C-alpha positions, 0 to 999 in steps of 0.5 A, spaced: 252 167 432 244 166 430 238 170 430 241 177 430 246 181 426 252 186 428 249 192 430 242 190 430 237 192 435 234 187 439 228 187 444 227 182 449 221 181 453 222 178 460 218 176 466 218 182 470 220 177 476 227 177 473 228 184 474 226 184 481 231 178 482 237 182 480 238 180 472 238 186 469 242 189 463 245 196 462 245 201 456 251 199 452 253 193 456 255 187 451 253 180 452 252 174 449 245 171 451 242 164 450 235 165 450 229 160 450 224 161 444 219 166 446 213 163 450 205 164 448 206 171 451 212 173 447 216 172 453 223 169 454 229 169 458 236 166 458 237 159 458 238 156 465 239 163 468 246 166 469 249 160 465 246 163 459 249 170 459 256 171 458 259 178 458 263 181 452 270 185 453 271 191 449 276 186 444 270 181 443 272 176 448 267 172 452 268 172 459 267 166 463 264 166 470 266 161 475 260 157 474 261 157 467 268 155 468 266 149 472 261 147 467 265 147 461 271 144 465 272 138 460 270 142 454 277 141 449 276 148 447 274 152 453 276 148 459 279 152 464 279 158 460 277 165 464 277 169 457 275 166 451 276 169 444 270 169 440 272 164 435 274 159 440 267 160 444 263 160 437 267 153 435 265 150 442 258 152 441 257 149 434 261 143 436 256 142 442 250 143 438 252 138 433 253 133 438 246 133 441 
């Protein structure tokens, strides 16, 4: 959505404690992350932990966890969905960022 281009490699420097808590990534895993701006040490993490991390299906659809579903229940675009087309997800994020 912002910050990277398709096919671009992105290196994320996270606090080692996140790895120990089980917040890990696998080679080839497709995720959409909302990241905090890097700290003075260059470290970042997903916004609100697991809330800022979304798995992406092979078809490019965004998977919503039960926590995401609960938090987005009143969203007119994403409310009640377990899988959202990327275009719908992007539209909901853009709309939300304009409202802030």
